[in-house]
LOKOL-773870 format. One record per residue (C-alpha): residue in three letters; y, z, x. Coordinates in Angstrom, 1 decimal. Example, Ala and Ser with C-alpha at 12.3 -4.5 7.8 and 13.67 -1.06 7.14 Angstrom:
2
   type       yy       zz       xx
    ALA     -4.5      7.8     12.3
    SER     -1.1      7.1     13.7
END
This chain:
269
   type       yy       zz       xx
    MET   -118.4    -21.0    170.0
    THR   -121.1    -18.8    168.3
    GLU   -121.0    -19.0    164.4
    ARG   -120.7    -15.6    162.8
    THR   -123.9    -15.2    160.6
    HIS   -123.0    -11.9    158.7
    THR   -120.4     -9.1    158.3
    LEU   -121.3     -5.3    158.4
    VAL   -119.1     -2.4    157.3
    SER   -120.8      0.8    158.4
    GLY   -120.5      3.9    156.3
    THR   -121.7      7.4    156.5
    ALA   -123.5      8.0    153.2
    PRO   -127.4      7.2    153.1
    LEU   -126.8      3.9    151.3
    LEU   -127.0      0.3    152.6
    ILE   -125.9     -2.5    150.3
    SER   -127.4     -5.8    151.6
    ILE   -126.1     -9.2    150.2
    PRO   -128.2    -11.8    151.8
    HIS   -127.2    -14.5    149.5
    LEU   -123.5    -14.1    149.7
    GLY   -123.0    -16.8    152.3
    ARG   -121.4    -20.2    151.4
    ARG   -121.3    -21.8    154.7
    LEU   -123.4    -24.6    155.7
    PRO   -123.5    -24.6    159.5
    ALA   -121.5    -27.5    161.1
    ARG   -124.5    -28.7    163.2
    ILE   -126.6    -29.4    160.1
    ALA   -123.9    -29.8    157.3
    GLY   -124.2    -33.6    157.4
    SER   -127.8    -33.7    156.3
    PHE   -127.1    -32.1    152.9
    THR   -126.4    -33.9    149.7
    PRO   -123.0    -33.6    147.9
    ILE   -124.7    -31.4    145.3
    ALA   -125.9    -29.0    148.2
    ARG   -122.4    -28.8    149.5
    GLU   -121.4    -27.1    146.3
    VAL   -123.8    -24.2    147.1
    ALA   -124.1    -23.5    143.5
    ASP   -126.9    -20.9    144.0
    THR   -124.8    -18.6    146.0
    ASP   -124.7    -15.0    144.9
    TRP   -120.9    -15.6    144.3
    HIS   -118.4    -12.7    144.5
    LEU   -120.9     -9.8    145.0
    ASP   -118.7     -8.4    147.9
    ARG   -115.8     -8.2    145.4
    LEU   -117.9     -6.9    142.6
    TYR   -119.1     -4.1    145.0
    GLY   -115.9     -3.5    146.5
    PHE   -116.0      0.1    145.3
    ALA   -119.0      0.9    147.5
    THR   -117.3      1.6    150.7
    ALA   -115.2      4.4    148.9
    LEU   -118.8      6.0    148.3
    GLY   -119.4      5.8    151.9
    ALA   -121.8      3.0    151.8
    SER   -122.6      0.5    154.5
    VAL   -122.2     -3.1    153.3
    LEU   -124.1     -6.1    155.0
    GLY   -123.2     -9.6    153.7
    ALA   -124.5    -12.9    154.9
    GLU   -122.1    -15.8    155.7
    VAL   -124.5    -18.6    156.0
    SER   -125.7    -20.3    152.9
    ARG   -129.3    -19.8    151.7
    TYR   -129.6    -23.5    151.6
    ALA   -129.7    -23.5    155.5
    ILE   -132.2    -20.8    155.5
    ASP   -133.1    -18.0    152.9
    LEU   -132.7    -14.6    154.4
    ASN   -134.8    -13.0    151.6
    ARG   -137.9    -15.0    152.3
    PRO   -140.8    -14.2    154.8
    PRO   -140.4    -15.8    158.1
    GLY   -143.7    -17.5    157.7
    GLY   -142.5    -19.2    154.4
    GLU   -145.3    -17.8    152.1
    SER   -144.5    -17.6    148.4
    LEU   -143.6    -14.1    147.1
    TYR   -144.4    -15.3    143.6
    PRO   -147.7    -17.2    143.8
    GLY   -148.1    -19.6    140.9
    GLN   -144.5    -19.6    139.8
    THR   -141.8    -22.0    140.6
    THR   -139.5    -20.6    143.3
    THR   -137.5    -21.8    146.5
    GLY   -138.7    -21.4    149.9
    LEU   -137.5    -20.2    153.4
    CYS   -135.7    -23.5    153.9
    PRO   -135.4    -24.8    150.3
    THR   -135.3    -28.5    149.6
    GLU   -134.2    -28.2    146.1
    THR   -131.6    -26.3    144.0
    PHE   -132.8    -23.9    141.4
    ARG   -132.4    -26.7    139.0
    GLY   -134.5    -29.1    141.0
    GLU   -131.9    -31.2    142.6
    PRO   -132.5    -32.5    146.1
    LEU   -130.7    -30.7    149.0
    TYR   -131.2    -33.2    151.8
    ALA   -129.8    -36.7    151.7
    ASP   -133.1    -38.1    153.2
    GLY   -135.3    -35.9    151.1
    ALA   -137.2    -34.6    154.1
    PRO   -137.3    -30.9    154.8
    PRO   -136.4    -29.5    158.3
    ASP   -139.2    -30.0    160.8
    ALA   -140.9    -27.3    162.8
    ASP   -138.4    -27.2    165.7
    GLU   -135.4    -27.1    163.3
    LEU   -137.0    -24.4    161.2
    ALA   -137.6    -22.4    164.5
    ARG   -133.9    -22.8    165.4
    ARG   -132.7    -21.6    162.0
    LEU   -135.0    -18.7    162.2
    GLN   -133.5    -17.7    165.5
    ASP   -129.8    -18.6    164.9
    TYR   -129.3    -17.4    161.3
    TRP   -132.4    -15.3    159.8
    GLN   -133.1    -13.0    162.9
    PRO   -129.4    -11.9    163.3
    TYR   -129.3    -10.7    159.7
    HIS   -132.5     -8.9    159.8
    GLN   -131.7     -7.4    163.2
    ALA   -128.5     -6.1    161.8
    LEU   -130.1     -4.7    158.7
    GLN   -132.9     -2.9    160.7
    ALA   -130.3     -1.5    163.1
    GLU   -128.2     -0.2    160.4
    LEU   -131.2      1.5    158.6
    GLU   -132.0      3.1    161.9
    ARG   -128.6      4.2    162.5
    LEU   -128.5      5.9    158.9
    HIS   -131.9      7.5    159.5
    GLN   -130.4      9.3    162.6
    VAL   -128.4     11.4    160.0
    HIS   -130.3     11.0    156.9
    ARG   -134.1     11.6    156.3
    HIS   -133.9      9.4    153.1
    VAL   -132.0      6.3    152.7
    LEU   -131.4      3.8    149.8
    LEU   -131.4      0.1    150.5
    TRP   -129.8     -1.7    147.5
    GLU   -130.5     -5.2    147.4
    ALA   -127.5     -6.9    145.5
    HIS   -128.2    -10.3    144.0
    SER   -127.1    -12.4    141.1
    ILE   -128.3    -15.5    139.3
    CYS   -127.4    -18.0    136.6
    SER   -128.7    -16.4    133.3
    VAL   -130.3    -19.5    132.1
    LEU   -132.5    -21.4    134.5
    PRO   -135.3    -23.1    132.7
    ARG   -137.1    -24.3    135.8
    LEU   -137.4    -20.6    136.9
    PHE   -137.8    -18.6    133.7
    GLU   -137.9    -19.0    130.0
    GLY   -134.9    -18.2    127.9
    LYS   -131.9    -16.1    128.9
    LEU   -132.6    -13.6    131.7
    PRO   -132.0     -9.9    131.0
    ASP   -128.5     -8.8    132.3
    LEU   -129.8     -6.4    134.9
    ASN   -133.2     -7.1    136.5
    PHE   -134.4     -4.2    138.8
    GLY   -137.2     -4.8    141.2
    THR   -139.2     -2.3    143.4
    ASN   -142.2     -4.4    144.2
    ASP   -144.1     -2.8    141.2
    GLY   -143.1      0.7    142.3
    LYS   -144.0      0.3    146.0
    SER   -140.6      0.1    147.6
    CYS   -139.0      3.2    146.1
    ASP   -139.7      6.7    144.9
    PRO   -140.2      6.4    141.2
    ASP   -138.1      9.6    140.6
    LEU   -135.2      7.9    142.6
    LEU   -135.3      4.9    140.4
    ALA   -135.4      7.1    137.3
    THR   -132.4      8.9    138.5
    VAL   -130.5      5.7    139.2
    LEU   -131.3      4.4    135.7
    ALA   -130.8      7.8    133.9
    ASP   -127.6      6.8    132.2
    ASP   -127.4      4.3    129.4
    VAL   -125.7      1.0    130.1
    PRO   -124.3      0.0    126.7
    GLY   -123.8     -3.7    126.1
    PHE   -126.3     -4.7    129.0
    THR   -130.0     -5.6    128.7
    GLN   -132.2     -4.6    131.5
    VAL   -135.8     -4.7    132.8
    VAL   -137.7     -3.2    135.7
    ASN   -140.1     -5.3    137.6
    GLY   -140.1     -8.1    135.2
    ARG   -139.6    -11.7    136.5
    PHE   -137.9    -10.5    139.7
    LYS   -139.8     -7.7    141.4
    GLY   -137.8     -7.7    144.7
    GLY   -137.8    -10.3    147.5
    TYR   -138.8    -10.1    151.0
    ILE   -136.2     -7.6    152.1
    THR   -137.1     -5.2    149.3
    ARG   -140.8     -5.5    150.1
    ARG   -140.6     -5.4    153.9
    TYR   -138.1     -2.6    154.3
    GLY   -138.8     -0.4    151.2
    GLN   -141.1      2.2    152.6
    PRO   -140.5      5.3    150.7
    GLU   -143.1      7.3    152.6
    ALA   -140.9      6.7    155.6
    GLY   -137.7      7.5    153.9
    THR   -136.4      4.0    153.1
    HIS   -136.2      3.4    149.4
    ALA   -135.4     -0.1    148.4
    ILE   -134.2     -1.3    144.9
    GLN   -133.3     -4.9    144.2
    LEU   -130.8     -5.7    141.4
    GLU   -130.8     -9.2    140.2
    MET   -127.8     -9.5    137.8
    CYS   -127.0    -12.4    135.6
    GLN   -123.8    -13.9    136.8
    SER   -122.4    -14.1    133.3
    CYS   -121.9    -10.3    133.6
    TYR   -118.9    -10.8    136.0
    MET   -118.0    -14.5    136.7
    ASP   -118.2    -18.2    135.1
    GLU   -121.7    -19.7    135.8
    THR   -120.3    -23.2    136.2
    SER   -118.2    -24.7    138.9
    PRO   -115.8    -23.5    140.3
    PHE   -117.7    -20.4    139.7
    GLY   -114.7    -18.1    139.1
    TYR   -114.6    -14.3    139.1
    ARG   -114.0    -12.8    135.8
    PRO   -112.2     -9.6    136.2
    ASP   -112.4     -9.0    132.3
    ARG   -116.2     -9.1    132.6
    ALA   -116.5     -7.3    135.9
    GLU   -114.5     -4.4    134.8
    LYS   -117.4     -3.7    132.2
    VAL   -120.2     -3.8    134.6
    GLN   -118.6     -2.2    137.6
    PRO   -118.7      1.4    136.0
    ALA   -122.4      1.0    135.4
    LEU   -123.0      0.1    139.0
    GLN   -120.8      2.8    140.3
    THR   -122.8      5.4    138.2
    MET   -126.1      4.0    139.3
    LEU   -125.2      4.3    143.0
    ARG   -123.6      7.7    142.4
    ASN   -126.9      8.9    140.8
    GLY   -128.8      7.6    143.7
    LEU   -126.7      9.3    146.2
    THR   -127.0     12.5    144.3
    TRP   -130.8     12.3    144.4
    LEU   -130.7     11.5    148.1
    GLU   -128.5     14.4    148.7
    ARG   -130.9     16.8    147.2
    LYS   -133.9     15.1    148.8
    ASN   -132.2     15.2    152.4
    ALA   -131.1     18.8    151.9
    GLY   -134.8     19.7    151.1
    ALA   -136.0     17.8    154.1
    ALA   -133.5     19.5    156.5
END
């Protein structure tokens, strides 16, 4: 039986929300090689499907991974090169958690054959689905927004100093998105939340690979502090009292983006 690698809900609006680190499943074939710490899958982007649950009402497509990033990271280049040279980060098939804890019981990373299999079985299906959905949307809309939804623990000394801003937007230093679209998305104040653009997180592989504004695909990554909507320690519970404060801001941002796209697409017709 083939393991499902992702879910996709297709919409009609020029908006695709991608959640590549949503998955919590360690495939049965390799699960035994992981440490007990790894099986907690702490570095999951927990509950983002619930947090963005309003998106389908906006007409958005939503793509979410089911396989854990500990098996293979869908937001890393297939060649494994670092997106942040000189900075501590995790790779295509990570061997440590964000806190530096070992993922593999024997301490050894996957060999070349195993890496190739994971690329084929888990990485490629997600990217094929993402590419196909973008192409489908482009059959109707000249300009499309790819919203890369991510979340992370707000304090991770191994990866960054101090506490991360609540909302971290990345556009590959302005290369993955029309600057006017980004300005429109961020036009409304978000009281109670700190934010930065192209700070510690500038967008991962998906943002950099698919964000081609000159070709009509605009990519924005939002790396959100998990403290905005959930408990950051096990069992990583969803916090509706927190989520209800940040969800209106997310809705406003996406509606602003759709308004810009509607104008842009009308002008391109």
